[in-house]
N, C-alpha and C positions, 0 to 999 in steps of 0.2 A: 827834796822833791815835793812839790805842792800836790795836794789831793783835793777831792771834792767835798770833804767833810769840814765845815767851818764851825768850830766850837763856839765862837763868839756869836755867830749868827743864830745858831740853835738856841743858845741861852737867851738871846734877845727875843726870839719868837716865844719861848716859854714865858718869859717875864711879861711880854706884851699881852699874852692871852690868859693871864691868871684871872681867877674868879669870873668865869664867863656867866652871863645871865642865863636864866632858865629858857628864855625865848630863843637865845642864840643856840644853845645845845639842842633843843628840840628841832630847830630849823636845820641844823647840820644833820641830825639823824634822819629827818624826813628826806632831805636831798640824797643822802647816802643810799637810800633804797632803790635808786636808779642804777646801782652797781658801777658807779663811775669812780669810786674811791674818794679820798680826801686830800686837801692841800695840807702842807705842814702847819699852817695857822689853825685850820680846823682840827687837825689831830691834836695840836697842843692844847686847844680849848677842852677837848674831851678828856685828855690826860689829867687835866687839873680841875675836873669836876668831880666832887665827891658827895653830892646830894643824893641820898638814897633812892628816891623815885627816878631820878635822871639816870643813875647807874643801872637801875633795872631796865630802863628804856634802852640803854646801850646794849645790855645783854639780849633783849628781845630783838633789837635791830641786827646784831651779829648773828643770832640764830636764824633770822629770816634770810640774810644774805648767804649764809652757808648753805641753807636749804635750797635757795634759788640756783646756786652755782653747782654744788656738789651733791645735793640730796642728803640722805641720812647715812651715807656710807662712811666707814672708817677703814682706811687702808692699813694692813698689818705688816710689820717688818721686824727684824732683829739686827743688832750690831754684831759684826764679826771682828774681834780684835786679833791682829796677827803678830804684833810686836809692841812691847812697852819700852823699848830702848829709845831714848830721846836726848837730843842735845840742848833742848831749851830748859830754862829755869823758871817757868811760870809759877808764880807764888801760890796758885790755887790748885795745882795739879799733882797727883801722886806720881806721875811719870817723870817729874822734873829731874834733871841730870844730877843735882846735888843730893837727891834722896838715896842715901846709901843703904837704907833698910829695905828698899823695894827689890823683890826678886825679879831680875830682868830675864826676859824670854823672847826669842824670835821663833815663830813656828816654822817647821819645815813644810814642804809641800804635802808630805804624807799626813802631817798633823792638821794642816789646813783642810785636806780632804776629809779627815775624820770629823773635824768640827762641823764642816758643811753637811756631812751625812747626818749628824745629830740634829741639825737645824731643819734639814729637809724632812727628817723623820717626825718632826713636830708639825709639819705641814707648811713651813715657810716657803714662799716663792720669791721673796724680795729680801735682800740683805743690804746692810751698810758696812762696807769694808773700812776699818779704822786702823791706822798705824802711827806709832810714834815718829817723831821727826829726826831721822838720822840717815844721812845719805849713804853711809857704809852698809846699813842693814835693811833699809827700806827705800832704796833708790828705785828707779823705773824698771830695771831688770827684774827685781824681786816683785814689784807690784804687777808687772805684766804676767809673770809666771803664776802669781797668786790668783789673779782674775781668771786665767785660763783653767786653773785647777778647780776653782769654784764652779765655773760654768760646765766643766766636763763631768762633774760629780752627779751620779744618778743613784737613787734609792727607790726601787720599785717603780711606781708611776711618777715619782717626784723628782724635781730638780729646781735649781735656782734660775729664774727667768729674767730677773733684773737685779744687777749688782750696782748699787750706788757707792760712791767712793769719797771718803774723807781722809785725804792725805795732805802732806805739806804743799804749800804753794809751788807751782812748777813754772818753768819757762814755757814759752809758746811751743817750742819744738817738742818738749816733753808732754805738753797737753795734747799735741797732735798724736803722739804715741798712745796716750791714754784714750783718746777718742777711738782709735783703731781697735781697741780691745773690746768694744761693745758695751761700755758702761752705760748706766742710766743717768743719774744726776751726779755732778761734781759738787760736793758740799764742803764748805769751809766757813768757820766762824771767825769774825774779827775779834770776838771775846768782849772787848770794849772799844767803842768808837771814840772815846774821849782821849785826846792825844796825851795829856800829862799822865792820866791814869794808866794808859796803855804802856807808857815808858816805865812807870813804876812796877807794873805787874809782870813785865817781861825784861828783866835786867840783863840777861845774856842769852846767847844762842841765836839761830837764824830768825826766830820769831820776833826778835827785838826790832826788826825793820818793819815799821808800821806801813809804809808806802808799798813795799813789796807784797805785803799780805793783802792790803785793801784793793790793789789792782789785780789780784789773782783772777777774779771773775772776768775782768776785761781780757786777760790773756787767754783764759779758757774759751771765751766766746770767739776771740780772734782765731782760735785753733779749731773752731767748729763744734764745740760742746755748748749746745744752746739751752740745756736744762742745768741751771746752777742753783745752789741753795745757800742762803746766808743765815746769820744768826748772831746773837750776842749772849754772853754769859751773864745773866741777870744777878746783880748783887755786887758787882765790881764798881759800878757807878750808878748815878741816879737813873732809874729805869725810864723815866720820862725822856731824858736825853737820848738814851739808847734806842727807844722806839722811834723817835724822830730821826735819828741817824740812820736807822734801818730803812726808814721811808726815803730819806735822801739817797741811800745806796740803791734802792729800787728805782727811784726816779733817774738816777745816773745811768743805770743799765738800760732803762726804757728809752731814754733820750739818745744814747749812743748806739744801741744795737736794735732798738725797736722791740725788745723783750725784757720784761722784768724778771725777778727771781722766780724759779719754779716752786721753791719752798722757802719758808722762814721758820727757823727753830727758836724755841724759847726756853732753853735750859736755865735752871736756877742753880746758883753756887751751892755745892754740897761738900761735906767733909771728905778729906782724902789724907792718906798716910803722910805724915811729916810735911804737909803743905802749910806754910806760914799762916794762910788765911782759913785753915780748917775750922777753927772755932771763933773766928773774928771776922765776920762778913762786913765789909765796909759800908754797904748800902743794902741792908736787908729788904727783901720784897715780901710783904705779907701775902697770905693766901688771897685776901680780898683784892689787893692790888694786882696780884698775878692774874686772877680771873678778869679783872678790868682790862689789863693790857692785852690779853689774848683777844678779848672782844674788840678792842680798838684796832688792833692789827687787822682783824678780819674786815672791819668796816673801812679802814684806810687803804688796804691793798686787797680788795675782794677776790681777785683772781688767783692769788697764790695759795699753795698748800701750806698749812701750819702744822708743824711736827711737835708732838708731845712725847717726852722720854719717860723712862721708868725712874728718873730722879725723883719724881713726885709720888706721893702716896697713892694707894689704890682709891681711897676715898676722894681725894682731890681730883685725880684723873677722871673718875666717873662723873664728877660734878662739873668739869670744865669742857667735856666733849661737846656739849651743845652750844658752846660759845664761839665755835669757829674752827675747832681742831678737825683736821682731815686725815692725818697720818699718826699712828701710834706704834711704839715699839712694845714688844711683849716677850716675857721670859728672858729678859736681857741679862748679859754678863759683860763686865768691862775689863776683864783680864784675859790674856792669850791662853787658850787651851781650856777655858772654864766650862764649856759645854760638855766636853768629854769627861772632864773631872767632876762634873755635876756639883760644883761648889756655888752656893748662893751668895756667899760673902767671903772674899779673899783679900783682906786689906793689905797683905804683903805683896800683892801683884796687880791690884786693880787701879784704874784711873781715878775713880771716885766711888762712893758708896751708893748703891741703888736703894730705893725705898719700896717700890712696888715689886714684890718678889713672886707674884702670881705666875703660874704657868700660862702658856699661850691658850690652852684649853679653858682655863679658869677665866682669863680675860675675855675670851670670846663669849662665854656664857653670860658674863656680867655686862658686856657691851649690848647683847641682845636684850637683856632685861631693861636696859636704859632706853630701848627703842631705836638702837642703831644697827646697821647692817655691816658685818665684817666683810672686808674685801681683800682678795689676794691678786687683784687685777694688775697686769703688767702690759696691757695691750697697747697703750698709746705709744710708748717709745718703740715698740716692735713693729708698728705700722707707720711710723713716721710722724705721729701727732706729738711733736716736741717743739720747743721753742715757740716761734711765732704761730705755727700751725696749731699748737695746743692752745695758745692764748686767744686765737681767733674763735675757738669754740668756748673757752672758759669765760671770757669777758662778758659775752651776752647771756651766759648761763646755759649754753647749749651742750656743754661737755657731759652733763648728766644723762643725756640721751644715749651716750655710749657707756657711761659709768654704771647705770642701773642694770642693763642686761649682762655686762661683763662681771659686775659684782655678783650677780645671781649665779653665773656659770662657775666662777672660781670658788664661791662658797659651796656650791654643789660638789665640786671636786673634793673640797676639804671634808665635807660630810661623808662622802663615800670612802675616802682613804684614811681619815685620821680621827674622826669624831667618835665619842662613846655613844651608847644607845640613847641616853637621855638627850644629848645634843642633837642626834640625828632626828629624833621625833620632833623636837622643838624647831630645828632648822628647816625641816621640810614644810612645816606649817608657815614659817616665815617666808620661805620662797614662794609659796602659793599666794600669800598676801602681797609680796613685793611685785610679783608678775603683773598685778593689776595696776601698778603705778607706771608701767612703761607706756608712754604717750602714744606710740605708734602701734596700731593693731598688727601691721606686717612684721615689725620687729619683735613684738610679743610672740607671734606665732613661730618665728624663726628661733627665738629663745627657747620655746617649749620643745621644738625639734632638737635643738642642741642639747637640752637637758636629757632627752631620751638617748642621744648618742653617748653622753657621758655614762649613763646607766649601763650601756652596752660595752663599755670599756675604753672608749675613746677619751683623750685628754687634750688639754690646751686648746679649747675652742673659745673664740672671741670675736667681737665685732671691731 
């Protein structure tokens, strides 16, 4: 089955745009400040520019674009792994079927409830459900029950308000079932868009079918799921190719459905138990190149959210926030049952090793020190600002008119219910400062009123 990723065409574009002139790079960056995004040719030129001052200009441009569209907020979430049973044999993954040393586990609904309670107790309002690919243990019946269990869990004032889902590619009928559960974003990574590399990395299992996977977002959108998230596992092939391929994937969705991806994720390949590529990354991505590609994605697809995981170190994460990141995980674990077990590192049952092991509270404190505002907002998907409606606000930079007040309100909730005394004092000062950045005086006044209502015990207030 043919697909919309043309390897030869992408390679030709990269070759044609090698060694771009200084004038061309600066011209591309100037035009990008109109928030219209980039063509594949323009993106290829930036990807192949390594001149120090020009890279700094890219970083400054990415920071400007992120600020124009999303402001200084960083949305917080955590992954919830419910099963590590998998039929695939991906060469980079600890869950692969041939890994006999991995302790396999499928969480019961009671175990899922307890895991959710732990995450709610940390202040989380948004989770990402992750399951290994095995129809017998993580089919739609199990996924539906899991989603209901997560949404039904309450701890004091807290609950999960948005559950994003990363599960195996589904049929249109199963995506319709998934839509009915009330999920937020459906997320799925192609891992590598390069066809020959994909075939090598996925020698057996359902995931070996490139076309079935790459058209998963088409089927999801046909089923009515209009917020979808794409990504590539950086390190399997040349990151320049992968970034261009993700751009083509975004363009395909935009052209066919009128809506590009809600999020793009940028995970880098990390060690995993008994994974053949654990210590032999085919195309290593340096920290410098990682920062550059994040900035270029923000410039090329300005409206999309960019997700950064705890695969990266605390130091690198803190340094890349300003380059376009809009969502971050915190306090993450990648093995089923890990939150209740309180295990930071469990190589015998995890998908990959995490590097940033800070708690959510620690991450929030560090985020604030870097000049960013932690957000637990889930308002858009709950009031219908999804898909095209969301993009209509995001593309011209108007979404932050909702983001700022909702960010303030959800952070206020966190301060009241979960913060320590040091953070409460610092957080209240930050809220007072952030209120002044709300453009509308009427919205600012309503936000102040809602803050008082939160103090009086009400919760889940938003615009």
